[in-house]
GUNUZA-371120 format. One record per residue: y, x, z of N, C-alpha, C in turn. Coordinates in steps of 0.001 Angstrom, whole numbers. Last residue first. Layout:
GUNUZA-371120
<pt <Y X Z> <Y X Z> <Y X Z>>
...
end
This chain:
GUNUZA-371120
<pt <4369 -9513 25891> <3776 -9770 27193> <4202 -8720 28220>>
<pt <7629 -9549 24299> <6208 -9239 24328> <5696 -9556 25723>>
<pt <10114 -10741 24483> <9780 -10020 23271> <8265 -9805 23163>>
<pt <11538 -12644 26385> <10126 -12677 25981> <9843 -12055 24609>>
<pt <13684 -10483 28470> <13449 -11611 27558> <12086 -11501 26874>>
<pt <10801 -10345 30465> <11970 -11144 30111> <13088 -10213 29659>>
<pt <7261 -10279 30477> <8514 -9557 30291> <9616 -10535 29897>>
<pt <5469 -12778 32472> <5716 -11837 31396> <7077 -11164 31445>>
<pt <3291 -13008 35159> <4595 -13424 34638> <5023 -12355 33644>>
<pt <108 -14044 36437> <905 -13137 35610> <2214 -13813 35216>>
<pt <-1940 -15657 37265> <-1441 -14623 38193> <-575 -13594 37469>>
<pt <-2939 -17257 35380> <-2546 -17934 36615> <-1997 -16960 37640>>
<pt <-3923 -15811 33319> <-2490 -16042 33320> <-2032 -16908 34486>>
<pt <-6028 -13590 32714> <-5937 -14558 33813> <-4454 -14843 34038>>
<pt <-7323 -12920 29333> <-6458 -12779 30492> <-6588 -13890 31520>>
<pt <-7871 -14973 26450> <-7944 -13695 27158> <-7061 -13781 28389>>
<pt <-9223 -16783 23634> <-8729 -16747 25016> <-8840 -15341 25599>>
<pt <-8132 -15813 20330> <-9209 -16038 21292> <-8612 -16047 22691>>
<pt <-5833 -15566 18909> <-7025 -15919 18151> <-8210 -16227 19060>>
<pt <-2942 -17146 20419> <-3871 -16030 20218> <-5071 -16522 19424>>
<pt <234 -17827 21796> <-767 -18117 20783> <-1663 -16894 20644>>
<pt <2272 -19173 24196> <1371 -18065 23913> <332 -18553 22912>>
<pt <5507 -20420 23551> <4068 -20686 23606> <3303 -19386 23387>>
<pt <8606 -21510 25135> <7816 -20696 24220> <6337 -21004 24420>>
<pt <11288 -23727 25461> <9908 -23431 25832> <9259 -22596 24728>>
<pt <14308 -24675 26789> <13703 -23831 25759> <12315 -23421 26229>>
<pt <15077 -25935 29169> <14514 -26751 28081> <13923 -25948 26934>>
<pt <13954 -24287 32154> <14864 -24324 31016> <14254 -25177 29906>>
<pt <13427 -25494 35312> <12759 -25184 34049> <13747 -25353 32909>>
<pt <15035 -23959 38116> <14889 -25066 37174> <14193 -24588 35908>>
<pt <14655 -23141 41576> <14667 -22756 40171> <14457 -23990 39305>>
<pt <14376 -23887 44215> <15538 -24377 43488> <15662 -23877 42060>>
<pt <12079 -23224 45470> <13222 -22369 45743> <14469 -22822 44979>>
<pt <10273 -24970 44353> <10639 -25166 45751> <11844 -24340 46168>>
<pt <10014 -23720 41885> <10651 -25042 41954> <11090 -25352 43385>>
<pt <8658 -21417 42769> <9996 -21307 42199> <10715 -22647 42203>>
<pt <6183 -22490 43698> <7064 -21733 44591> <8490 -21713 44056>>
<pt <5234 -23637 41343> <5512 -24491 42510> <6421 -23779 43503>>
<pt <4979 -21337 39737> <5862 -22438 39332> <6214 -23314 40523>>
<pt <3104 -19732 41139> <4467 -19258 40880> <5402 -20416 40579>>
<pt <844 -21412 41151> <1397 -20891 42406> <2843 -20451 42207>>
<pt <302 -21868 38426> <790 -22963 39258> <1413 -22464 40558>>
<pt <176 -20622 35681> <515 -19960 36944> <1146 -20976 37895>>
<pt <-162 -21924 33250> <-1281 -21937 34201> <-958 -21327 35561>>
<pt <2369 -21391 31953> <2173 -22668 32644> <916 -22713 33512>>
<pt <3868 -18230 32583> <2837 -19009 31897> <2529 -20292 32660>>
<pt <7253 -17649 32894> <6061 -17977 33664> <5065 -18759 32809>>
<pt <9708 -15564 32991> <8888 -16140 31915> <7489 -16404 32480>>
<pt <12701 -16003 34729> <11315 -15577 34809> <10495 -16320 33760>>
<pt <15954 -14987 35446> <15088 -15737 34544> <13692 -15145 34587>>
<pt <18709 -15195 37468> <17361 -14626 37395> <16493 -15539 36543>>
<pt <21951 -14587 37115> <20962 -15603 36744> <19619 -14909 36566>>
<pt <23227 -12378 38218> <23835 -13698 38337> <22846 -14819 38055>>
<pt <22308 -9623 40142> <21923 -10483 39018> <22516 -11880 39226>>
<pt <22752 -7693 42069> <23899 -8411 41527> <23581 -9280 40324>>
<pt <20694 -6517 43382> <21162 -5836 42171> <22350 -6543 41515>>
<pt <20143 -8403 45327> <20718 -7118 45741> <21281 -6345 44550>>
<pt <18941 -10366 43734> <20214 -10657 44402> <20910 -9360 44807>>
<pt <16626 -8981 43031> <17558 -9399 41983> <18928 -9717 42585>>
<pt <15417 -8740 45552> <15869 -7541 44849> <16862 -7898 43745>>
<pt <14874 -11460 46079> <15763 -10710 46977> <16283 -9447 46299>>
<pt <13073 -12016 43991> <14355 -12728 44065> <15343 -11967 44944>>
<pt <10958 -10281 44694> <11647 -10138 43408> <13010 -10818 43453>>
<pt <10184 -11398 47174> <10731 -10045 47125> <11497 -9816 45831>>
<pt <9280 -13872 46279> <10339 -13822 47289> <10993 -12437 47268>>
<pt <7235 -13060 44582> <8447 -13651 44000> <9588 -13728 45008>>
<pt <5315 -12156 46392> <5869 -11239 45408> <7189 -11781 44870>>
<pt <4794 -14575 47736> <5375 -13444 48462> <5992 -12435 47499>>
<pt <3734 -16190 45560> <4955 -16563 46294> <5592 -15398 47039>>
<pt <1365 -14668 44697> <2555 -14818 43859> <3811 -15229 44648>>
<pt <-939 -14647 46137> <89 -13678 46527> <1379 -13835 45718>>
<pt <-2659 -16383 44925> <-2049 -16831 46176> <-968 -15880 46667>>
<pt <-3776 -14954 42800> <-2623 -15812 42544> <-1939 -16322 43811>>
<pt <-4491 -11606 43155> <-4822 -12917 43726> <-3616 -13831 43499>>
<pt <-3277 -9584 41771> <-4731 -9694 41672> <-5220 -11028 42209>>
<pt <-339 -10206 39901> <-1005 -10204 41204> <-2506 -10304 40985>>
<pt <2533 -9045 38113> <1118 -9403 38150> <595 -9317 39574>>
<pt <5216 -9106 35880> <4807 -9234 37273> <3346 -9662 37260>>
<pt <7346 -7262 33533> <6253 -8150 33935> <5951 -8076 35431>>
<pt <10386 -8551 35016> <9033 -8665 34505> <8652 -7420 33741>>
<pt <13823 -9118 34093> <12771 -8955 35092> <11411 -9166 34435>>
<pt <17117 -7972 33233> <15838 -8574 32903> <14782 -8224 33920>>
<pt <19185 -6340 34050> <19242 -6947 32715> <17893 -7513 32287>>
<pt <18600 -5361 36513> <19873 -6071 36392> <19971 -6799 35060>>
<pt <15083 -5924 37222> <16219 -5203 36697> <17479 -6042 36641>>
<pt <11811 -5337 38286> <13031 -6104 38506> <14206 -5295 37997>>
<pt <8344 -5657 38109> <9521 -4957 37596> <10717 -5879 37732>>
<pt <5534 -5499 40302> <6636 -6249 39689> <7704 -5285 39203>>
<pt <2039 -5854 41237> <3235 -5075 40906> <4292 -6002 40324>>
<pt <-640 -6068 43719> <117 -6471 42548> <1278 -5536 42292>>
<pt <-2179 -4990 45746> <-2374 -6408 45435> <-1624 -6853 44193>>
<pt <-3893 -2196 46980> <-2859 -2673 46073> <-3183 -4096 45639>>
<pt <-4670 -1699 50391> <-5134 -2125 49070> <-3972 -2651 48228>>
<pt <-4036 -1220 52962> <-3982 -73 52057> <-4339 -448 50626>>
<pt <-2518 -4238 53550> <-3096 -3077 54209> <-2931 -1867 53297>>
<pt <-1724 -5056 50562> <-2298 -5749 51703> <-3094 -4705 52464>>
<pt <1189 -4263 48686> <-10 -3836 49395> <-424 -4871 50431>>
<pt <2710 -3935 45578> <2558 -4765 46766> <1191 -4485 47370>>
<pt <5174 -1942 43953> <3788 -2339 44140> <3700 -3072 45474>>
<pt <7881 -2030 41640> <7369 -2186 42998> <5871 -2460 42942>>
<pt <10610 -692 39875> <9186 -1006 39886> <8694 -1021 41324>>
<pt <13611 -1429 38186> <12947 -1112 39442> <11482 -1520 39344>>
<pt <13766 -400 34731> <13779 -1426 35770> <13189 -874 37066>>
<pt <13651 1789 33006> <14690 783 32801> <14817 -231 33939>>
<pt <11508 3418 33711> <12833 4007 33553> <13929 2946 33576>>
<pt <9335 1736 33714> <9658 2449 34949> <11065 3055 34899>>
<pt <9369 992 31008> <9641 -3 32042> <10039 668 33354>>
<pt <8660 3487 29905> <9945 2861 29574> <10319 1822 30618>>
<pt <6110 3799 30958> <7163 4730 31370> <8540 4183 31030>>
<pt <4773 1744 29588> <4884 1698 31047> <5990 2622 31542>>
<pt <4983 2739 26967> <5626 1466 27327> <5803 1357 28832>>
<pt <3484 5096 27161> <4889 5153 26743> <5628 3883 27126>>
<pt <946 4130 27866> <1679 4959 28819> <3165 5012 28462>>
<pt <589 645 26857> <488 2082 26644> <1268 2840 27717>>
<pt <-881 -1961 28877> <143 -1437 27976> <34 86 27891>>
<pt <-4232 -3183 28717> <-3157 -2516 29445> <-2125 -1997 28456>>
<pt <-6364 -6083 29139> <-5817 -4980 28342> <-4722 -4337 29176>>
<pt <-6922 -8024 30920> <-8041 -7520 30138> <-7644 -6402 29198>>
<pt <-5017 -8988 32649> <-4885 -9297 31225> <-6115 -8914 30398>>
<pt <-6058 -8301 35222> <-5323 -9546 35009> <-5288 -9948 33540>>
<pt <-7427 -5836 34988> <-8049 -6973 35669> <-7384 -8276 35252>>
<pt <-5595 -4272 33613> <-6961 -4387 33090> <-7679 -5578 33710>>
<pt <-3393 -4418 35300> <-3361 -5158 34036> <-4751 -5271 33407>>
<pt <-4191 -2741 37400> <-3968 -4162 37652> <-4003 -4945 36350>>
<pt <-4374 -265 36093> <-5539 -814 36812> <-5382 -2316 37022>>
<pt <-1750 91 35091> <-2873 -72 34172> <-4079 -699 34864>>
<pt <-267 462 37442> <16 -681 36571> <-1176 -965 35667>>
<pt <-1447 2887 38317> <-1470 1685 39156> <-1270 433 38314>>
<pt <-796 4613 36201> <-2198 4314 36485> <-2341 3060 37340>>
<pt <1974 4712 36468> <1390 4190 35229> <-58 3788 35475>>
<pt <2081 5992 38930> <2561 4619 38818> <2013 3953 37562>>
<pt <1144 8525 38283> <396 7706 39221> <807 6248 39173>>
<pt <3145 9537 36665> <1867 9174 36056> <1033 8291 36981>>
<pt <6339 8083 37557> <5317 9133 37591> <4021 8606 37016>>
<pt <8842 6988 38996> <8598 7235 37571> <7618 8395 37457>>
<pt <7473 5139 41855> <8297 6164 41208> <7974 6267 39724>>
<pt <7694 1974 43234> <6868 2824 42392> <7763 3846 41715>>
<pt <8296 920 46609> <8777 1284 45270> <7778 2177 44545>>
<pt <6393 -1634 48216> <6731 -217 48128> <7240 99 46733>>
<pt <5932 -4370 50401> <6459 -3878 49125> <6800 -2400 49233>>
<pt <3161 -6025 51788> <4195 -5020 51988> <4617 -4486 50624>>
<pt <2251 -9499 52301> <2234 -8229 51589> <3352 -7312 52050>>
<pt <2496 -11824 53809> <1173 -11461 53302> <1111 -10013 52815>>
<pt <4919 -12840 54606> <4186 -12031 55584> <2805 -11598 55106>>
<pt <8000 -12655 52628> <6822 -13302 53173> <6068 -12364 54091>>
<pt <11533 -12054 53302> <10219 -11702 52754> <9110 -12552 53351>>
<pt <14258 -14311 52643> <13466 -13532 53590> <12094 -13222 52997>>
<pt <16526 -13951 49873> <15509 -14706 50599> <14706 -13781 51511>>
<pt <19258 -13780 48712> <18611 -12762 49553> <17598 -13439 50466>>
<pt <18936 -15470 45518> <19455 -15345 46876> <18671 -14282 47633>>
<pt <19887 -15913 42055> <18995 -15476 43133> <19718 -15356 44463>>
<pt <20414 -18766 40199> <21119 -17647 40801> <20312 -17177 42009>>
<pt <17537 -19452 38091> <18573 -19839 39055> <19323 -18589 39467>>
<pt <14757 -20500 36057> <15960 -19714 36312> <16803 -20326 37415>>
<pt <11902 -20212 34060> <12465 -20770 35287> <13609 -19881 35728>>
<pt <10469 -20899 31084> <11519 -20075 31668> <12063 -20798 32883>>
<pt <7013 -21119 30387> <8215 -21772 30894> <9192 -20725 31407>>
<pt <4862 -21258 27789> <5475 -20295 28707> <6827 -20874 29105>>
<pt <1981 -23337 27137> <3423 -23058 27125> <3773 -21940 28098>>
<pt <-1125 -22034 25743> <-362 -22744 26775> <1118 -22474 26569>>
<pt <-2325 -21474 23259> <-3135 -21464 24480> <-2450 -22229 25605>>
<pt <-2290 -22276 19904> <-1533 -22345 21154> <-2501 -22394 22328>>
<pt <-4010 -19888 17809> <-3795 -21253 18286> <-2985 -21194 19578>>
<pt <-4254 -17973 14751> <-4019 -18081 16185> <-3817 -19549 16538>>
<pt <-4405 -17530 11983> <-5622 -17439 12788> <-5337 -17336 14279>>
<pt <-2178 -18070 10539> <-2472 -16652 10772> <-3610 -16465 11772>>
<pt <-1850 -20751 10693> <-2470 -20243 9470> <-2810 -18760 9578>>
<pt <-516 -20781 13119> <-1857 -21363 13042> <-2578 -20860 11798>>
<pt <1853 -19621 12267> <999 -18863 13170> <-412 -19450 13246>>
<pt <2935 -21657 10667> <2576 -20382 10047> <1635 -19580 10948>>
<pt <3353 -23642 12585> <2451 -23882 11452> <1991 -22573 10838>>
<pt <5247 -22380 14204> <3939 -22727 14756> <2926 -22966 13638>>
<pt <7395 -22225 12366> <6779 -21007 12888> <5387 -21295 13443>>
<pt <7946 -24936 11950> <7549 -24115 10809> <6877 -22823 11276>>
<pt <8656 -25828 14551> <7467 -26360 13879> <7002 -25485 12718>>
<pt <9569 -23686 17144> <9887 -24071 15779> <8636 -24590 15079>>
<pt <9251 -22753 19707> <8785 -24102 19409> <9125 -24576 18020>>
<pt <8146 -19309 19407> <9120 -20345 19714> <8517 -21703 19375>>
<pt <5405 -17403 20743> <6022 -18171 19668> <7093 -19110 20203>>
<pt <3979 -14495 21150> <4811 -15393 21953> <5694 -16130 20963>>
<pt <730 -13806 20020> <2117 -14060 19644> <2761 -14855 20764>>
<pt <-2176 -11753 19401> <-1343 -12621 20241> <86 -12676 19733>>
<pt <-5506 -11028 19058> <-4266 -11138 18294> <-3374 -12161 18995>>
<pt <-8016 -8890 19890> <-7187 -9974 20424> <-5862 -9932 19682>>
<pt <-8839 -7005 18041> <-9839 -7932 18582> <-9158 -9140 19207>>
<pt <-7077 -6131 15131> <-7009 -6409 16555> <-8092 -7381 16990>>
<pt <-6987 -7591 12005> <-6542 -6436 12777> <-6394 -6834 14242>>
<pt <-7612 -9921 10706> <-8682 -8965 10933> <-8274 -7752 11735>>
<pt <-4514 -10333 9003> <-5771 -10893 9500> <-6807 -9794 9674>>
<pt <-1550 -8604 9955> <-2635 -8807 8996> <-3878 -9377 9663>>
<pt <1194 -8622 10561> <206 -9254 11447> <-1029 -9612 10622>>
<pt <2759 -7440 8626> <2994 -7043 10024> <1937 -7582 10978>>
<pt <1755 -8595 6243> <1806 -7144 6420> <1931 -6734 7889>>
<pt <1871 -11335 6522> <632 -10746 6007> <594 -9237 6240>>
<pt <4549 -11669 7231> <3512 -11850 8247> <2190 -11228 7798>>
<pt <5860 -11216 4785> <6138 -10373 5946> <5004 -10446 6966>>
<pt <4741 -13295 3229> <4595 -11894 2818> <4835 -10946 3985>>
<pt <5553 -15577 4636> <4124 -15270 4489> <3918 -13806 4137>>
<pt <8358 -15362 4317> <7733 -15347 5633> <6261 -14986 5558>>
<pt <8715 -15587 1527> <9041 -14339 2209> <8345 -14253 3559>>
<pt <8315 -18037 374> <7202 -17100 352> <7461 -15809 1098>>
<pt <10377 -19668 870> <10364 -19025 -447> <9227 -18000 -556>>
<pt <11066 -20728 3343> <10302 -21555 2398> <10324 -20990 986>>
<pt <14335 -19238 3874> <13010 -19653 4294> <12367 -20524 3213>>
<pt <16883 -18596 3496> <15920 -17798 2737> <14489 -18149 3116>>
<pt <18247 -20243 5160> <18664 -20243 3764> <17742 -19437 2874>>
<pt <18085 -18111 7978> <18215 -19465 7439> <18800 -19432 6031>>
<pt <16087 -15154 7741> <17427 -15734 7810> <17432 -17167 7267>>
<pt <13250 -14842 9677> <13761 -14950 8315> <15079 -15703 8388>>
<pt <11298 -12961 11924> <12506 -13747 11677> <12893 -13683 10211>>
<pt <9390 -11944 14382> <9191 -12449 13021> <10348 -13410 12737>>
<pt <8096 -9694 16829> <9232 -10366 16195> <8844 -10791 14785>>
<pt <5566 -9013 17813> <6701 -9057 18732> <7887 -9812 18148>>
<pt <2237 -9617 17753> <3430 -9784 16930> <4617 -9940 17867>>
<pt <-195 -7437 18950> <783 -8475 19293> <1956 -8461 18328>>
<pt <-3398 -6755 19652> <-2465 -6602 18537> <-1476 -7754 18663>>
<pt <-5492 -5233 21943> <-4464 -6260 21764> <-3505 -5886 20646>>
<pt <-7172 -3102 22356> <-7730 -4271 21669> <-6687 -5332 21349>>
<pt <-4538 -920 22453> <-5990 -990 22482> <-6485 -2179 21675>>
<pt <-1913 -2382 21552> <-2311 -1789 22835> <-3819 -1901 22941>>
<pt <570 -2464 19124> <-870 -2445 19372> <-1134 -1729 20680>>
<pt <3109 -4601 17713> <2685 -3444 18490> <1195 -3581 18786>>
<pt <5150 -5609 14870> <4038 -5778 15807> <3802 -4479 16570>>
<pt <7549 -7479 13006> <7151 -6237 13681> <6040 -6552 14683>>
<pt <9526 -8475 10227> <8419 -8769 11143> <7919 -7452 11710>>
<pt <12491 -9890 8722> <11674 -8766 9189> <10581 -9271 10107>>
<pt <15068 -10746 6353> <13875 -11040 7123> <13201 -9772 7601>>
<pt <17405 -9959 5183> <17128 -11399 5203> <15847 -11744 5949>>
<pt <20077 -7731 5129> <18744 -7977 5658> <18510 -9482 5746>>
<pt <21887 -7264 2119> <21827 -7849 3457> <20378 -8061 3876>>
<pt <22213 -6444 -463> <21649 -5477 464> <21538 -5998 1882>>
<pt <23062 -8152 -2455> <24019 -7790 -1402> <23516 -6673 -492>>
<pt <20850 -8313 -4257> <22226 -8179 -4742> <23169 -7646 -3672>>
<pt <18467 -8507 -2849> <18563 -7504 -3910> <20001 -7279 -4370>>
<pt <18286 -8680 618> <18762 -9350 -587> <19030 -8300 -1660>>
<pt <15376 -7219 2111> <16818 -7272 1890> <17125 -8059 621>>
<pt <12926 -7130 4634> <13292 -7544 3283> <14804 -7670 3205>>
<pt <10526 -5118 6467> <11817 -5784 6309> <11997 -6184 4848>>
<pt <8000 -4411 8868> <8370 -4668 7479> <9671 -5448 7423>>
<pt <5947 -2625 10777> <7340 -3094 10766> <7779 -3193 9311>>
<pt <3219 -2083 12972> <3690 -2439 11637> <5120 -2966 11761>>
<pt <3365 -883 15461> <2138 -739 14681> <2433 -1028 13213>>
<pt <6215 827 16731> <5655 -322 16021> <4322 38 15369>>
<pt <7653 2666 18144> <6225 2549 18443> <5575 1358 17738>>
<pt <10319 2585 17420> <9645 3880 17408> <8133 3762 17535>>
<pt <10950 -123 17713> <11132 526 16418> <10329 1825 16340>>
<pt <10465 -497 20419> <9649 -1220 19445> <9759 -591 18061>>
<pt <12499 1196 21449> <11088 1468 21715> <10206 776 20684>>
<pt <14780 -116 20587> <14506 1232 20078> <13046 1618 20328>>
<pt <14516 -2462 22066> <14537 -2529 20612> <14219 -1159 20013>>
<pt <14702 -1380 24609> <13438 -1976 24207> <13373 -2158 22696>>
<pt <17349 -456 24721> <16233 474 24936> <14901 -79 24450>>
<pt <18862 -2942 24076> <18792 -1790 23170> <17606 -856 23458>>
<pt <19307 -5213 25635> <17983 -5010 25054> <17815 -3766 24226>>
<pt <21916 -5302 26551> <20837 -5457 27528> <19473 -5080 26958>>
<pt <23360 -4880 24190> <23592 -4011 25343> <22451 -4103 26343>>
<pt <22458 -7018 22586> <22148 -5636 22214> <22300 -4701 23412>>
<pt <23535 -9215 23848> <22077 -9107 23773> <21678 -7665 23458>>
<pt <26204 -8590 23354> <25723 -8666 24733> <24194 -8550 24771>>
<pt <26362 -8766 20584> <26559 -7451 21205> <26106 -7453 22672>>
<pt <25912 -11522 20185> <24956 -10542 19672> <25114 -9189 20360>>
<pt <26664 -13359 23242> <26952 -12907 21889> <25941 -11834 21489>>
<pt <25313 -15994 25227> <25486 -14578 24958> <25720 -14270 23498>>
<pt <22831 -18621 25495> <24092 -17989 25850> <24107 -16529 25407>>
<pt <21540 -21192 23374> <21352 -19962 24135> <22697 -19277 24349>>
<pt <20817 -24735 23333> <21652 -23574 22985> <21436 -22404 23934>>
<pt <18913 -26785 22409> <18671 -25899 23552> <19483 -24623 23338>>
<pt <18814 -28399 20141> <19622 -28830 21300> <19260 -28065 22569>>
<pt <17697 -27346 17924> <16811 -28113 18789> <17485 -28494 20120>>
<pt <19877 -26052 16742> <19211 -27137 16009> <18298 -27961 16899>>
<pt <20556 -24074 18617> <21506 -25144 18299> <20802 -26329 17656>>
<pt <18189 -22514 18528> <18622 -23153 19766> <19593 -24285 19522>>
<pt <18248 -21598 15892> <17186 -22510 16309> <17579 -23230 17588>>
<pt <20508 -19919 16145> <20530 -21043 15206> <19457 -22070 15568>>
<pt <19530 -18057 17949> <20616 -18942 18386> <20780 -20127 17436>>
<pt <17549 -16889 16302> <17174 -17557 17545> <18284 -18500 18009>>
<pt <19066 -15836 14167> <18003 -16803 13919> <17646 -17585 15178>>
<pt <20898 -14066 15367> <21373 -15159 14521> <20318 -16244 14353>>
<pt <19148 -12278 16724> <20120 -13090 17457> <20572 -14283 16627>>
<pt <17710 -11184 14531> <17017 -11868 15635> <17979 -12801 16351>>
<pt <19840 -9992 13166> <19118 -11095 12546> <18330 -11881 13584>>
<pt <20498 -8009 15038> <21489 -9032 14683> <20810 -10237 14047>>
<pt <18126 -6482 14975> <18537 -7159 16210> <19546 -8270 15918>>
<pt <18205 -5537 12352> <17119 -6421 12773> <17492 -7180 14044>>
<pt <20485 -3935 12526> <20485 -5064 11595> <19374 -6049 11959>>
<pt <19622 -2011 14372> <20695 -2937 14749> <20744 -4138 13819>>
<pt <17441 -734 12913> <17300 -1313 14253> <18371 -2361 14544>>
<pt <17298 616 10534> <17312 -853 10467> <17402 -1517 11840>>
<pt <16962 3296 10898> <18284 2854 10445> <18413 1338 10426>>
<pt <14282 3579 11406> <15193 3580 12553> <16595 3145 12170>>
<pt <12774 1186 9124> <13098 2535 9568> <14055 2449 10755>>
<pt <10158 -885 7763> <11362 -678 8545> <11528 778 8937>>
<pt <8941 -889 4399> <8731 -616 5821> <10076 -403 6521>>
<pt <9906 -3629 2278> <9699 -2214 2549> <9449 -2052 4037>>
<pt <10039 -5997 -363> <9654 -5659 998> <9561 -4144 1109>>
<pt <12004 -8135 -2455> <11449 -6818 -2140> <11140 -6674 -653>>
<pt <11203 -11101 -4082> <11814 -10558 -2875> <11196 -9212 -2523>>
<pt <10000 -12516 -6111> <11232 -11809 -6439> <11836 -11055 -5263>>
<pt <6845 -11923 -4780> <7570 -12642 -5814> <8811 -11856 -6139>>
<pt <7278 -9466 -2885> <6705 -10776 -2624> <7409 -11715 -3589>>
<pt <6630 -6015 -3440> <7353 -7233 -3782> <6547 -8460 -3388>>
<pt <7311 -2836 -1827> <6468 -3827 -2454> <7277 -5070 -2744>>
<pt <7364 350 -788> <8228 -614 -1463> <7335 -1573 -2233>>
<pt <5373 1901 239> <6446 1515 1143> <7403 524 502>>
<pt <2114 717 -937> <3314 1547 -1015> <4364 1047 -47>>
<pt <-1193 855 0> <0 0 0> <1239 888 0>>
end
């Protein structure tokens, strides 16, 4: 497959580091357009999203399994892109956006066929928006909706800690990566790469939770986003979330948003009891096969990937 291909009249090529900001702008334009159309408007200008998400956008660009873009032949304007990452058995589509006005022309299928090719990855996963056209395309890409992912949000408070667990900070070190990997192997059945774990350790506070000497879970908390969060026992989710909320308040977070899989009843009930509200914007986890124990997991926010 060459780096320059065609989908009918529309040229495709592999993404490069020079495309990072243009792809981010297209992401913002497409997502906010969908929010307006489905009466779930999203806050923040494109540059604000870029300031909070730049390290992760650069990581995805540098570590993409596949990254394909398409430009208008006359103007050179980016009109679509799709990108995926691979973590062992897990092949995850992280982004797939086509500019409004250029949809339904075969471009989406061409991008998806390259960035999320059938047969690649034992587990194939997508965090999908509620767009009917996107859901239809993902079903045709051999995935099905497993469950909704709910965004629960509120202004955090300095809540008192629970009494089940002890919280300890995780340093930016190989031992911390190993701790995260051990828990994710149990909870998700897969683990993120060392490079991804180190990025999270660099960008967000990392904590592990202990019951006595035994590790019970971990959480990432940041001024510009929180998650992932995992517990070996779902009953520990409330104590972990009390600590996460207190840390978010200490960091000056104005609005704490958590991407909670709907099977995680312990987390949802705790958060609703704390005054968190379910945002009307709902995403969906889609995959080709069931995996993971999502009754004890909260994903990365914003929901670029698990």
